[in-house]
C-alpha positions in Angstrom: 26.8 9.5 12.0 23.8 9.4 14.4 20.6 10.0 12.5 18.4 9.8 15.6 16.4 6.9 14.2 16.5 3.1 14.5 17.2 1.2 11.2 15.0 -1.8 11.6 15.8 -3.4 8.3 18.6 -3.0 5.8 16.7 -2.1 2.7 19.8 -1.1 0.7 21.7 -4.3 1.6 18.8 -6.5 0.5 18.1 -4.5 -2.7 18.9 -7.4 -5.1 16.0 -9.5 -3.7 13.5 -6.7 -4.6 15.2 -6.0 -8.0 14.9 -9.7 -8.9 11.2 -9.8 -7.8 10.4 -6.6 -9.7 12.2 -7.8 -12.8 10.3 -11.2 -12.7 7.0 -9.4 -12.4 7.9 -7.1 -15.3 8.9 -10.0 -17.5 5.7 -11.8 -16.6 3.7 -8.7 -17.6 5.6 -8.4 -20.9 4.9 -12.0 -21.8 1.2 -11.6 -20.9 0.9 -8.4 -23.0 2.5 -10.2 -26.0 0.6 -13.4 -25.7 -2.7 -12.4 -24.1 -2.8 -8.6 -24.6 -5.2 -6.4 -22.7 -8.9 -6.9 -22.3 -9.9 -3.6 -23.9 -13.2 -2.2 -22.8 -15.7 -0.3 -24.9 -13.8 2.9 -24.5 -10.9 1.5 -26.6 -12.9 -0.9 -28.7 -16.0 -0.2 -30.7 -19.1 -1.2 -28.8 -21.9 -0.2 -26.5 -22.0 0.0 -22.7 -25.3 0.2 -20.7 -25.3 1.3 -17.0 -28.7 0.1 -15.8 -30.5 1.1 -12.6 -33.1 -1.6 -11.8 -34.7 0.0 -8.8 -34.7 -3.3 -6.8 -32.3 -6.1 -6.0 -31.5 -8.5 -8.9 -29.1 -11.3 -9.4 -26.7 -11.7 -12.3 -28.6 -14.7 -13.6 -31.9 -12.8 -13.7 -30.2 -10.0 -15.6 -28.6 -12.4 -18.0 -31.9 -14.1 -18.6 -33.5 -10.7 -19.4 -30.8 -9.9 -21.9 -31.2 -13.3 -23.5 -34.9 -12.5 -24.0 -33.8 -9.2 -25.7 -31.7 -11.1 -28.1 -28.3 -11.1 -26.4 -27.7 -14.5 -24.9 -23.9 -14.3 -24.9 -23.7 -11.0 -22.9 -22.6 -11.3 -19.2 -23.7 -8.4 -17.0 -22.0 -7.2 -13.9 -24.4 -6.6 -11.0 -23.5 -4.4 -8.0 -24.5 -1.4 -6.0 -25.4 -1.1 -2.4 -28.4 -3.4 -2.8 -27.4 -5.2 -6.0 -29.8 -2.8 -7.8 -27.5 -1.7 -10.6 -25.9 -3.5 -13.5 -23.3 -2.7 -16.1 -23.6 -4.5 -19.5 -21.0 -4.4 -22.3 -21.9 -5.2 -25.9 -19.1 -5.9 -28.4 -21.1 -4.3 -31.2 -22.5 -0.8 -31.6 -26.2 -1.2 -30.9 -28.7 0.5 -33.1 -31.5 2.6 -31.5 -34.0 -0.2 -32.1 -31.7 -2.7 -30.3 -31.2 -0.3 -27.4 -34.9 0.3 -27.2 -35.7 -3.4 -27.2 -33.2 -4.0 -24.3 -34.8 -1.2 -22.3 -38.3 -2.5 -23.0 -37.4 -6.1 -22.1 -35.9 -5.0 -18.8 -38.9 -2.8 -17.9 -41.2 -5.7 -18.7 -39.2 -8.1 -16.5 -38.2 -5.8 -13.6 -40.8 -2.9 -13.7 -41.1 0.6 -14.9 -38.4 1.9 -12.5 -35.7 0.6 -14.8 -33.5 3.2 -16.4 -30.4 2.8 -18.5 -27.6 5.1 -19.6 -26.1 4.1 -22.9 -22.5 4.9 -24.1 -21.5 4.1 -27.7 -18.0 4.2 -29.1 -17.2 4.0 -32.8 -14.0 2.3 -34.1 -12.4 5.7 -35.0 -13.1 7.2 -31.6 -11.8 4.0 -29.9 -8.5 4.2 -31.8 -8.1 7.9 -31.1 -8.8 7.4 -27.4 -6.2 4.6 -27.2 -3.5 6.8 -28.8 -4.3 9.7 -26.5 -4.2 7.5 -23.4 -0.6 6.4 -24.3 0.4 10.0 -24.9 -1.1 11.0 -21.6 0.9 8.5 -19.6 4.2 9.3 -21.5 3.8 13.1 -21.1 2.9 12.8 -17.4 6.0 10.7 -16.8 8.2 13.1 -18.7 6.8 16.1 -16.9 7.4 14.4 -13.5 11.0 13.5 -14.5 11.7 17.1 -15.5 10.2 18.5 -12.3 12.3 16.2 -10.1 15.4 16.9 -12.1 15.0 20.7 -11.6 13.9 20.3 -8.0 16.6 17.8 -7.0 19.1 16.3 -9.4 19.3 13.9 -12.3 19.9 10.9 -10.1 16.8 11.5 -8.2 14.8 12.1 -11.4 16.1 8.9 -13.1 15.4 6.7 -10.0 11.9 8.3 -9.5 10.9 7.9 -13.2 12.0 4.3 -13.4 10.0 3.5 -10.3 6.8 5.3 -11.3 6.9 3.7 -14.8 7.3 0.4 -13.0 4.2 1.2 -10.9 2.2 2.0 -14.0 3.4 -1.1 -15.7 2.5 -3.3 -12.7 -1.1 -2.1 -12.9 -1.2 -2.7 -16.7 0.5 -6.1 -16.4 -1.9 -7.4 -13.7 -4.9 -6.3 -15.6 -3.5 -8.2 -18.6 -2.6 -11.3 -16.6 -6.1 -11.5 -15.0 -7.9 -10.2 -18.1 -9.6 -7.4 -16.3 -11.3 -4.8 -18.5 -9.3 -1.7 -19.5 -11.4 1.5 -20.0 -11.0 5.2 -19.5 -11.4 5.1 -15.7 -8.5 2.7 -15.8 -6.3 5.3 -17.5 -7.4 7.8 -14.9 -6.3 5.3 -12.2 -2.9 4.9 -13.8 -2.4 8.7 -13.9 -3.5 9.0 -10.3 -1.1 6.3 -9.4 1.7 8.3 -10.9 0.8 11.3 -8.7 0.6 9.4 -5.5 3.8 7.4 -6.3 5.9 10.5 -7.0 4.6 12.1 -3.9 6.0 9.3 -1.7 9.3 9.3 -3.5 9.8 13.0 -3.2 9.2 12.7 0.6 12.1 10.2 0.9 14.3 12.0 -1.6 13.9 15.3 0.3 15.0 13.6 3.5 18.0 12.0 1.8 19.0 15.4 0.4 18.6 17.0 3.8 20.7 14.3 5.5 23.4 14.7 2.8 23.8 18.3 3.8 24.8 17.5 7.4 26.5 14.1 6.9 30.1 13.5 5.8 29.7 10.5 3.5 33.1 9.0 2.8 32.3 5.5 1.6 29.6 3.2 0.4 28.7 1.9 3.8 28.0 5.4 5.1 26.0 6.2 2.0 23.9 3.0 2.5 23.4 3.9 6.2 22.2 7.4 5.1 19.7 6.0 2.7 18.4 3.4 5.2 18.0 6.1 7.9 16.1 8.4 5.5 13.7 5.5 4.6 12.9 4.8 8.2 12.7 8.5 9.2 9.9 8.9 6.6 8.4 5.4 6.9 5.5 6.4 9.2 4.5 9.4 7.1 4.5 7.5 3.9 2.5 4.5 5.3 -0.1 6.7 6.9 -0.6 8.7 3.7 -1.0 5.5 1.6 -3.1 3.8 4.2 -5.6 6.6 4.3 -6.2 6.6 0.6 -6.1 2.8 0.6 -8.9 2.5 3.1 -11.1 4.9 1.1 -10.4 3.1 -2.1 -11.3 -0.2 -0.6 -14.6 1.2 0.5 -15.3 2.5 -3.0 -14.4 -0.9 -4.4 -16.8 -2.8 -2.2 -19.7 -0.3 -2.0 -19.3 1.8 -5.0 -21.0 1.6 -8.4 -20.0 -1.3 -10.7 -18.8 1.2 -13.3 -16.0 2.4 -11.0 -15.1 -1.0 -9.4 -12.2 -1.7 -11.8 -11.0 1.9 -11.3 -10.9 1.3 -7.6 -9.0 -2.0 -8.1 -6.5 -0.3 -10.4 -6.0 2.4 -7.7 -5.5 -0.3 -5.0 -2.8 -2.0 -7.1 -1.1 1.3 -7.9 -1.1 2.4 -4.3 0.5 -0.9 -3.1 3.0 -0.8 -5.9 3.8 2.8 -5.3 4.5 2.2 -1.6 6.6 -0.8 -2.5 8.7 0.9 -5.2 9.3 4.0 -3.1 11.0 2.0 -0.4 12.5 -1.0 -2.2 13.3 0.4 -5.7 13.6 4.2 -5.9 15.9 4.7 -2.9 18.2 1.7 -3.7 18.4 2.9 -7.3 19.5 6.3 -6.2 22.1 4.7 -4.0 23.5 2.8 -6.9 23.7 5.9 -9.0 25.3 7.9 -6.2 27.7 5.1 -5.3 29.3 5.4 -8.7 30.0 9.0 -8.0 31.8 8.0 -4.8 34.0 5.6 -6.6 35.3 8.2 -9.2 37.4 10.3 -6.8 39.2 7.1 -5.6 39.9 6.0 -9.2 41.2 9.5 -10.0 43.4 9.5 -6.9 44.8 6.1 -7.8 45.9 7.3 -11.2 47.7 10.4 -9.8 49.4 8.5 -7.0 53.2 8.2 -7.6 
């Protein structure tokens, strides 16, 4: 059948390469989570975070020296902002009011009276509760997406989509574990946002596959593979433009945004790239494999009834 599009690359035919790569990355993430685990931030581990506005440009070493004077020589601050005038400091312990006041006073003495700090404190009980709720949030969101796709399309689309979006979420988590990047509440928001963008891309392609199925007479696996490849390339430009638009904005936020949302932006970037990858190279080929089994059943049934 003529799909009025040029198939530039056989995605379905080369599916095993991407399945192996994705499986290897998944296994590396599992090993990292077992051996290294996640670098939990103060949101999921008891402690104190201070977001400091200095009012002028400072270096990381200057901020580190000031914190050492305040009695915290082992703390490593993160300096950022448009003019390197902001810093984020994480303390592994819950600071008392006296300790927080001492840090504030030391910073004002060293950098001037324009220094201001916003302090966030998380107790062990709250940290444990936030961790459990974060896990439930991801699971419930994934289940809701799967049910929606199952109702809107069919179970094969739903299963392929859910495997892919769970892979996208895991890639973000795995890379943060491998590189020991801090995991906090904005990170969870980034993972949930990744689920939304990822399923949007997959629904666009699945909708085109379903539309092409209505007008195509698919009789064998080769025709089914051609249909999937054609659907991918028919929607390729739309998906890439959508992802690229958000990608550019997220890159700008990462480089010029506040230090407190830098890791959120990075998690979003990883999720966007993974979502675009899994939509093309995982979700569609997975649906093809599930649908291919259905095509084989009539042949098997016909062979049994043949004299």
